[in-house]
C-alpha positions as CSV (number, residue, x, y, z in Angstrom):
1,M,-0.1,0.4,0.0
2,R,1.5,3.4,-1.0
3,S,-0.3,5.7,1.8
4,K,-1.5,4.2,5.0
5,G,-4.9,3.9,3.8
6,F,-6.6,4.9,6.9
7,C,-8.1,8.5,8.2
8,E,-7.7,8.2,11.8
9,L,-10.2,9.7,14.3
10,G,-9.2,8.6,17.6
11,F,-12.0,6.4,18.4
12,A,-11.7,5.4,14.5
13,K,-9.6,4.0,11.9
14,V,-11.6,4.8,8.4
15,D,-10.8,2.3,6.0
16,T,-10.4,4.7,2.6
17,D,-8.7,2.1,0.5
18,R,-11.3,-0.8,1.0
19,L,-13.0,0.5,-2.2
20,R,-10.0,-0.3,-3.9
21,R,-8.7,-3.4,-2.4
22,R,-12.5,-5.1,-2.2
23,G,-14.8,-2.8,-4.6
24,F,-17.1,-1.8,-2.3
25,A,-16.2,1.1,0.2
26,E,-16.2,0.5,4.1
27,A,-19.7,0.0,5.4
28,V,-20.6,1.7,9.2
29,Y,-22.2,-1.0,11.8
30,C,-24.6,1.6,14.1
31,P,-25.5,0.3,16.9
32,G,-23.2,1.3,19.7
33,K,-21.8,4.2,18.0
34,S,-23.0,7.8,19.3
35,R,-24.4,10.1,17.2
36,L,-21.2,12.5,17.0
37,H,-18.6,9.3,16.5
38,L,-21.5,8.1,13.3
39,K,-21.4,12.0,12.3
40,S,-17.5,11.7,11.9
41,I,-17.1,8.9,10.5
42,S,-19.5,9.8,7.9
43,R,-18.3,12.6,7.5
44,E,-14.8,11.3,6.7
45,L,-16.0,8.9,4.0
46,I,-17.5,11.2,2.1
47,R,-14.6,13.7,2.6
48,N,-12.4,11.0,0.7
49,K,-14.8,10.3,-1.8
50,Q,-16.7,7.0,-0.6
51,D,-20.2,6.2,-0.9
52,L,-21.8,5.9,2.4
53,L,-23.5,2.6,3.7
54,L,-24.6,2.8,7.4
55,T,-26.4,-0.8,8.6
56,R,-28.9,-0.8,11.5
57,L,-29.4,3.0,11.4
58,S,-32.5,4.3,13.7
59,R,-35.0,6.5,12.3
60,P,-33.8,9.0,15.1
61,D,-30.4,8.8,14.1
62,F,-30.9,9.1,10.4
63,L,-32.5,12.1,10.6
64,Y,-30.1,13.6,13.0
65,L,-27.8,12.7,10.3
66,K,-29.5,13.6,7.6
67,K,-29.1,17.6,9.2
68,Y,-25.5,17.5,8.6
69,I,-25.9,15.3,5.1
70,P,-29.1,16.3,3.5
71,R,-29.0,13.6,0.6
72,L,-28.5,10.7,3.1
73,K,-31.6,8.2,2.2
74,Y,-32.9,5.9,4.7
75,N,-34.9,2.3,4.2
76,P,-36.9,2.2,7.3
77,T,-37.5,-1.7,6.9
78,A,-34.3,-2.5,6.2
79,K,-32.9,0.2,8.7
80,I,-30.3,1.2,6.0
81,G,-29.1,4.6,5.5
82,W,-26.6,5.3,2.2
83,F,-25.6,8.3,0.1
84,C,-23.9,7.7,-3.1
85,F,-21.6,10.2,-5.5
86,N,-23.2,8.6,-8.5
87,S,-26.4,7.0,-9.6
88,K,-25.2,3.3,-10.2
89,I,-25.9,1.5,-13.4
90,A,-27.0,-1.9,-12.5
91,K,-24.3,-4.6,-13.4
92,P,-25.3,-7.5,-15.5
93,G,-26.8,-10.2,-13.9
94,L,-29.8,-10.8,-11.2
95,I,-30.0,-11.0,-7.5
96,T,-33.1,-12.4,-6.2
97,V,-34.2,-12.6,-2.5
98,V,-36.6,-14.8,-1.5
99,S,-38.1,-15.2,2.2
100,A,-40.0,-17.6,4.0
101,G,-42.3,-15.5,6.0
102,T,-43.4,-11.9,6.5
103,A,-41.9,-12.2,9.6
104,D,-38.1,-12.6,8.1
105,L,-39.1,-8.8,5.7
106,P,-36.8,-7.0,7.7
107,V,-33.9,-9.0,7.2
108,A,-34.9,-10.3,3.4
109,E,-35.1,-6.0,2.5
110,E,-32.0,-5.1,4.1
111,A,-29.9,-8.0,2.0
112,A,-32.0,-7.1,-0.9
113,A,-31.2,-3.2,0.0
114,V,-27.9,-3.8,0.7
115,A,-27.3,-5.7,-3.0
116,E,-28.8,-3.0,-4.7
117,I,-27.0,-0.1,-3.1
118,L,-23.7,-1.8,-4.2
119,G,-25.1,-2.1,-7.5
120,A,-26.9,-4.8,-8.2
121,R,-30.3,-5.9,-10.0
122,V,-32.6,-7.1,-7.4
123,K,-35.5,-9.0,-7.5
124,R,-38.1,-9.6,-4.2
125,L,-39.7,-12.9,-3.8
126,F,-41.2,-12.5,-0.1
127,D,-43.6,-14.8,1.9
128,V,-42.9,-17.9,-0.1
129,G,-42.0,-20.5,3.0
130,V,-42.4,-24.4,2.6
131,A,-46.0,-24.4,4.4
132,G,-47.3,-23.3,1.3
133,V,-44.7,-24.6,-1.3
134,H,-47.0,-23.8,-4.0
135,R,-46.3,-19.9,-3.2
136,L,-42.4,-20.9,-4.3
137,M,-43.7,-22.8,-7.0
138,A,-45.7,-20.3,-8.7
139,H,-42.6,-18.0,-9.3
140,M,-40.4,-20.5,-10.9
141,D,-38.9,-18.2,-13.9
142,V,-37.8,-15.5,-11.4
143,L,-35.5,-18.2,-9.6
144,I,-34.4,-19.8,-12.7
145,E,-33.2,-16.6,-14.3
146,A,-31.3,-15.8,-10.8
147,D,-27.1,-15.5,-11.1
148,V,-27.3,-15.6,-7.6
149,V,-30.4,-16.2,-5.0
150,I,-30.7,-15.2,-1.3
151,V,-33.0,-17.2,0.5
152,V,-34.2,-15.8,4.1
153,A,-35.9,-18.0,6.7
154,G,-36.6,-18.7,10.6
155,M,-38.5,-21.6,12.2
156,E,-36.5,-24.5,10.9
157,G,-34.5,-23.1,7.9
158,A,-36.0,-25.1,5.4
159,L,-36.7,-22.9,2.3
160,A,-32.7,-22.7,1.5
161,S,-32.3,-26.6,0.6
162,L,-35.6,-26.3,-1.6
163,V,-34.7,-23.5,-3.3
164,S,-31.2,-24.8,-3.9
165,G,-32.3,-28.3,-5.2
166,L,-34.4,-26.3,-7.9
167,V,-31.7,-23.7,-9.5
168,A,-28.4,-24.1,-10.8
169,C,-26.8,-20.7,-9.1
170,P,-25.1,-20.3,-5.8
171,V,-27.5,-20.1,-2.9
172,V,-26.9,-17.6,-0.1
173,A,-29.1,-18.5,2.9
174,V,-29.5,-16.2,5.7
175,P,-31.4,-18.0,9.0
176,T,-33.5,-15.3,10.7
177,S,-34.0,-15.4,14.8
178,C,-38.1,-16.0,13.9
179,G,-39.3,-18.4,15.5
180,Y,-41.3,-20.2,19.0
181,G,-39.0,-21.5,21.9
182,A,-37.4,-24.4,20.1
183,S,-36.1,-22.3,17.6
184,F,-33.5,-20.9,20.2
185,G,-33.4,-17.0,18.7
186,G,-32.5,-18.9,14.8
187,L,-29.9,-21.3,16.3
188,S,-32.5,-24.0,14.5
189,A,-32.8,-22.3,11.1
190,L,-28.9,-21.7,11.3
191,L,-28.0,-25.6,12.1
192,T,-30.7,-26.9,8.9
193,M,-28.9,-24.7,6.7
194,L,-25.3,-25.6,7.2
195,N,-26.7,-29.1,7.3
196,S,-27.8,-28.6,4.1
197,C,-28.1,-32.0,1.7
198,S,-28.4,-29.5,-1.4
199,P,-24.6,-28.3,-2.4
200,G,-24.1,-24.7,-3.5
201,V,-25.4,-23.1,-0.2
202,A,-23.0,-20.7,1.7
203,V,-24.6,-19.8,5.2
204,V,-24.3,-15.9,6.6
205,N,-24.9,-15.4,10.4
206,I,-28.2,-15.4,12.6
207,D,-29.9,-12.0,10.7
208,N,-27.0,-10.9,9.2
209,G,-28.9,-9.7,5.5
210,F,-25.9,-7.2,5.4
211,G,-23.7,-10.2,4.8
212,A,-25.8,-11.9,2.1
213,G,-26.2,-9.2,0.7
214,Y,-22.7,-8.1,0.2
215,L,-21.5,-11.7,-0.9
216,A,-24.7,-11.8,-3.0
217,A,-23.2,-8.4,-4.8
218,M,-19.3,-9.7,-5.1
219,I,-20.4,-12.9,-6.6
220,N,-23.1,-10.7,-9.4
221,R,-20.0,-8.8,-10.2
222,R,-18.1,-11.4,-11.4
223,S,-21.1,-13.2,-12.8
């Protein structure tokens, strides 16, 4: 690295080299950070001509930041805030985001929003869980045309294996904490997805829509 590649703020070292290294600028995880810290980090990224992506951003914190970053946008379902210097032309390829139930929608929308902000073309297919599999089968065309499918499911998490058995592309599985007591806050779905009998399933952490959207965007970029 020809320069140190980060900006020293004392409480944070803002990675301004990540766009060159990884293809996407550094994303900011908001919980646990004060508003002043979020403002300073956001301003530093923008000062260095980096697109801004804020995950798990509360609406009150968004309204606070928007006073200083008027062009900041917000997706309240995904709890994503973002600012991009240029409108992105969607890259070739398609990411389809599939959710098992409406209760999984916040995590599914986080995955979809992140992928879109990173420049991917995204289609959404929500509430098509295995309890009514005909709902999924009615949209096979959307699945088959995808280059990457993100499957978001709680409860027992069976949807990822089912989808993977129907498509020829990689599947990114996201277990959610949706479910009754024996789902153990998403652990049941996580273990089901990790033990999928269908090859080609990659699994991210519980409720990690950001990680799924990021990974899918990286795969799609090379498709």
